[in-house]
VEXGUKOL-82021 format. One record per residue: residue in three letters; x, y negated, z of N, C-alpha, C in turn. Coordinates in steps of 0.001 Angstrom, whole numbers. Each point is the difference from the previous one (the first is absolute). Layout:
BEGIN
- aa:n.px:n.py:n.pz:ca.px:ca.py:ca.pz:c.px:c.py:c.pz
- Ala:X:Y:Z:X:Y:Z:X:Y:Z
...
This chain:
BEGIN
- aa:n.px:n.py:n.pz:ca.px:ca.py:ca.pz:c.px:c.py:c.pz
- Unk:-66771:-211549:185895:1386:348:236:346:1228:-845
- Unk:1213:35:-529:426:1146:-804:264:1210:893
- Unk:52:1172:-619:340:1225:748:1376:-138:639
- Unk:934:-613:-726:1334:-215:551:-54:-941:1200
- Unk:-835:-1034:-81:-183:-914:1121:-551:714:1227
- Unk:-956:898:-206:-562:785:1112:1092:874:610
- Unk:806:630:-855:1125:819:454:972:-835:836
- Unk:337:-1190:-468:924:-869:738:-577:-438:1340
- Unk:-1292:-294:24:-642:-368:1262:70:1160:986
- Unk:-257:1211:-484:88:1182:859:1423:181:513
- Unk:994:-199:-871:1397:96:440:326:-1048:1049
- Unk:-493:-1202:-210:242:-1084:947:-599:267:1366
- Unk:-1097:729:43:-666:322:1262:538:1271:652
- Unk:814:746:-722:487:1293:491:1137:-175:1004
- Unk:-41:805:1039:1096:20:978:1205:721:-585
- Unk:-254:942:-894:1050:822:-601:-263:121:-1502
- Unk:1067:-177:-798:-143:82:-1455:668:1245:-584
- Unk:747:716:821:684:1204:-481:-1000:1035:-487
- Unk:359:678:-1081:-807:1094:-522:-1155:-402:-882
- Unk:-251:-1288:-155:-1128:-451:-812:189:414:-1456
- Unk:1242:-70:-486:301:418:-1367:741:1337:12
- Unk:-387:868:892:667:1294:120:1427:-198:473
- Unk:953:539:-754:1415:-129:359:616:-1302:-505
- Unk:-747:-777:-744:518:-1251:-543:-104:-1104:1055
- Unk:744:-1068:-187:32:-1119:942:-923:-1115:-475
- Unk:-839:-479:900:-892:-1122:-308:782:-1295:137
- Unk:-209:-900:-920:576:-1350:66:-1116:-927:459
- Unk:91:-429:1263:-1026:-898:524:653:-1132:759
- Unk:-312:-1223:-345:-858:-368:-1114:669:342:-1327
- Unk:-793:122:-1059:596:341:-1294:924:-1125:-461
- Unk:928:357:-864:1000:-955:-457:-185:-350:-1467
- Unk:134:-1271:-298:-62:-448:-1390:1393:-322:-524
- Unk:1007:111:860:1367:-289:-414:899:1167:391
- Unk:337:809:-987:879:1144:193:1191:-204:-915
- Unk:1196:243:512:1218:-333:-736:398:977:-1098
- Unk:-732:1061:-201:360:926:-1077:-312:-619:-1361
- Unk:896:214:-940:-157:-547:-1350:-1305:434:-649
- Unk:-436:1200:299:-1162:566:-685:-1337:-438:587
- Unk:-4:-547:1198:-1269:-374:625:-626:-1155:-769
- Unk:-1186:205:-569:-644:-1067:-770:-252:-1246:847
- Unk:8:-1138:-660:-278:-1257:693:-1427:-40:541
- Unk:-906:742:-628:-1401:-3:434:-355:1217:850
- Unk:1013:620:616:-237:1173:845:-164:-392:1465
- Unk:-901:683:675:-158:-125:1444:333:1382:564
- Unk:1161:93:635:523:1278:479:-615:336:1353
- Unk:-613:1193:74:-647:424:1239:571:1298:562
- Unk:931:634:-708:554:1258:510:1337:342:-627
- Unk:740:847:702:1335:423:-428:150:1499:186
- Unk:695:624:-925:321:1419:131:1093:197:1052
- Unk:936:-947:55:1101:106:953:1253:595:-618
- Unk:-13:182:-1320:1154:558:-697:123:-677:-1364
- Unk:1198:-306:-414:288:-597:-1320:-791:-1275:-298
- Unk:-476:-677:1013:-726:-1250:-212:-1391:143:-576
- Unk:-519:1224:-84:-1332:217:-588:-1054:-664:884
- Unk:-837:-809:-634:-1046:-678:751:-1298:-45:-806
- Unk:-1094:-326:708:-1347:41:-551:-606:-1390:91
- Unk:-683:-394:-1073:-535:-1356:-39:-1289:-80:-798
- Unk:-768:-1006:332:-1148:-413:-808:477:-1132:-897
- Unk:-527:-51:-1208:328:-1095:-893:-1069:-1080:88
- Unk:441:-1225:190:-939:-1121:-16:-506:-190:-1428
- Unk:-1266:-353:-104:-618:-324:-1278:-366:-1480:55
- Unk:546:-780:-911:-220:-1447:0:313:-615:1366
- Unk:1082:485:616:474:-585:1246:-646:491:1274
- Unk:-891:1002:-91:-652:488:1227:-240:1506:-57
- Unk:-64:569:1191:-347:1414:109:-1504:117:-200
- Unk:-376:918:-865:-1420:248:-273:-293:1478:201
- Unk:-1269:355:42:-348:1414:82:406:741:-1265
- Unk:265:-732:-1069:450:621:-1255:1527:29:-133
- Unk:715:-445:1020:1466:6:-51:540:1428:52
- Unk:881:356:-942:566:1357:22:1082:147:1066
- Unk:195:1245:426:1053:340:961:1105:700:-772
- Unk:1220:-515:158:1124:589:-704:1089:443:968
- Unk:839:878:-486:1212:394:713:1166:-640:-737
- Unk:924:-571:761:1183:-623:-578:1211:792:476
- Unk:744:535:-949:1215:758:286:1195:-733:-566
- Unk:616:-912:764:1066:-831:-549:1246:770:-448
- Unk:166:1229:427:1144:786:-441:-284:740:-1315
- Unk:-1247:-31:-436:-372:600:-1283:32:-1121:-1038
- Unk:1193:-301:-483:222:-1181:-825:-791:8:-1306
- Unk:-259:1167:-581:-716:68:-1271:-1505:-187:162
- Unk:-565:577:1040:-1445:-83:243:-270:-184:1489
- Unk:163:-1226:506:-145:-211:1444:-1443:-35:499
- Unk:-981:-47:-907:-1395:-144:418:-824:1228:-362
- Unk:-889:363:905:-995:1007:-339:-1306:-364:700
- Unk:-1085:353:-638:-1326:-263:541:-310:1022:1080
- Unk:-456:-478:1149:-489:906:1033:-1521:93:-63
- Unk:-643:-1138:-263:-1467:-7:-110:-451:-1306:-634
- Unk:-1122:22:-714:-494:-1225:-640:-530:-1040:993
- Unk:-348:430:1223:-476:-920:1037:477:504:1361
- Unk:-106:-848:1008:407:404:1345:-936:1073:563
- Unk:-1288:-99:-287:-947:1029:456:381:1353:-613
- Unk:328:8:-1288:428:1242:-646:1293:516:618
- Unk:916:-909:332:1258:378:659:-284:732:1312
- Unk:-878:-566:818:-331:634:1272:-700:1341:-212
- Unk:-895:58:-975:-727:1244:-274:961:1108:-449
- Unk:907:-316:-929:968:998:-461:909:416:1156
- Unk:529:-974:717:914:290:1105:-634:815:1109
- Unk:-1299:-186:215:-707:745:1049:-653:1265:-526
- Unk:5:189:-1316:-577:1208:-585:-1506:67:99
- Unk:-653:-1169:-120:-1462:-49:106:-571:-804:-1169
- Unk:-1312:31:-97:-691:-782:-1029:69:-1485:334
- Unk:-22:-788:-1028:13:-1463:142:-1128:-464:922
- Unk:-1170:628:-117:-1158:-395:809:261:163:1501
- Unk:794:984:372:315:179:1420:846:-1162:522
- Unk:955:-448:-796:822:-1156:392:-870:-1256:48
- Unk:-895:-159:-964:-892:-1157:1:-855:-20:1265
- Unk:-437:1165:460:-764:86:1241:825:-403:1214
- Unk:1259:425:25:891:-374:1111:284:-1500:-3
- Unk:152:-575:-1179:227:-1447:-100:-1236:-746:482
- Unk:-1184:483:-345:-1246:-626:467:-92:66:1523
- Unk:412:1127:587:10:112:1470:939:-1036:610
- Unk:1185:-138:-587:964:-988:492:-589:-1404:-70
- Unk:-659:-307:-1100:-588:-1327:-165:-1112:-263:1005
- Unk:-649:1072:459:-1070:-163:994:535:-17:1432
- Unk:1326:101:137:597:-80:1335:334:1344:634
- Unk:-221:1091:-711:299:1329:541:1318:504:-592
- Unk:993:181:844:1312:480:-449:-87:1459:-393
- Unk:355:302:-1242:-46:1382:-469:1077:290:-1038
- Unk:366:-1006:-781:870:198:-1148:1389:507:374
- Unk:665:-651:935:1381:372:308:108:1386:623
- Unk:-921:350:879:18:1349:575:-199:1051:-1085
- Unk:-896:-291:-927:-238:922:-1107:1265:147:-843
- Unk:644:-1125:-275:1225:36:-793:1111:769:721
- Unk:151:-215:1283:1029:726:764:-223:1511:-96
- Unk:-1239:406:-11:-324:1429:-34:100:594:-1405
- Unk:-110:-831:-1041:-144:545:-1352:981:-481:-1062
- Unk:623:-1156:174:803:-583:-1070:1304:772:-222
- Unk:241:348:-1274:1243:667:-387:471:-585:-1323
- Unk:1144:-645:10:542:-613:-1210:245:1044:-1089
- Unk:265:1237:388:284:1056:-984:-1173:247:-945
- Unk:-1209:-413:374:-1162:189:-879:137:-793:-1303
- Unk:823:-1033:7:184:-804:-1207:885:699:-1021
- Unk:619:1090:390:855:773:-921:-769:1126:-687
- Unk:-1258:179:340:-812:1070:-593:-135:-206:-1508
- Unk:-137:1086:-718:-103:-46:-1460:-1208:-787:-508
- Unk:-1078:-40:783:-1209:-673:-463:-42:-1492:345
- Unk:1071:-538:600:55:-1418:336:746:-736:-1107
- Unk:-659:-982:-584:590:-798:-1082:1071:-915:571
- Unk:1223:105:-518:1115:-813:491:459:-1048:-1025
- Unk:-438:151:-1238:408:-919:-1051:-683:-1344:206
- Unk:750:-1064:-65:-557:-1333:204:-1026:-386:-1051
- Unk:185:473:-1228:-944:-318:-1064:-318:-1478:-56
- Unk:-1276:-337:61:-441:-1396:-130:455:-890:1164
- Unk:404:607:1113:424:-783:1155:1415:-550:-154
- Unk:768:546:-936:1380:-444:-204:71:-1488:-325
- Unk:-985:-498:-721:11:-1415:-374:-288:-917:1195
- Unk:-457:554:1100:-294:-791:1195:1244:-290:835
- Unk:1084:726:-241:1223:-153:790:734:-1259:-427
- Unk:254:-885:967:767:-1209:-246:1407:261:526
- Unk:919:271:-930:1358:348:391:806:-1231:384
- Unk:986:236:862:928:-1058:375:907:-280:-1192
- Unk:457:-1241:-115:931:-285:-1087:1273:824:191
- Unk:572:423:-1126:1231:789:90:1135:-870:499
- Unk:872:637:764:1190:-684:486:1099:179:-1046
- Unk:605:-1092:-399:1076:47:-993:1308:-229:741
- Unk:1029:756:-344:1302:-156:644:856:-988:-789
- Unk:569:-974:695:976:-893:-623:1338:715:-18
- Unk:954:-578:-680:1314:598:-142:672:262:1340
- Unk:-246:-829:991:625:205:1303:-848:874:927
- Unk:-957:732:-573:-865:955:700:-959:-632:1002
- Unk:-247:-1280:-98:-1020:-606:862:-1343:93:-705
- Unk:-1023:481:684:-1310:100:-657:-597:-1374:-286
- Unk:-694:-67:-1111:-693:-1217:-388:-1405:393:-426
- Unk:-971:-750:469:-1395:316:-372:-338:-623:-1321
């Protein structure tokens, strides 16, 4: 099972999901259909900022979520550059957000897989979205930009009805 799958299983078993992503809102179950123009067709949305439509997603690779799937932020109101990289993998996303080494998150995921709940409580105590704004966090999509499958542009007809 992927790290994201373990996270989803933990969310599914949780009585309470508030605070798991700090002040951000968890989307559970995650959504593959979001109506914002900027949301990639291959995005699985798992969180929302709660302002300006900003949301967080994993990108599917060849139609599926993998441990190598990058985590991106989608800002639909930022028309010029709506995408930014949050982390190259979900494990890295959790490590950056919690301010710990990747190995610590891997240990928590292993505990979850063995049936011991630990990940969500740890995240509630440590996760801060503001850590992704630090100077040492890479935000440029770089090689991940080619992984984004954009929605077709909407073209306006003369009578202002959208056409795909």
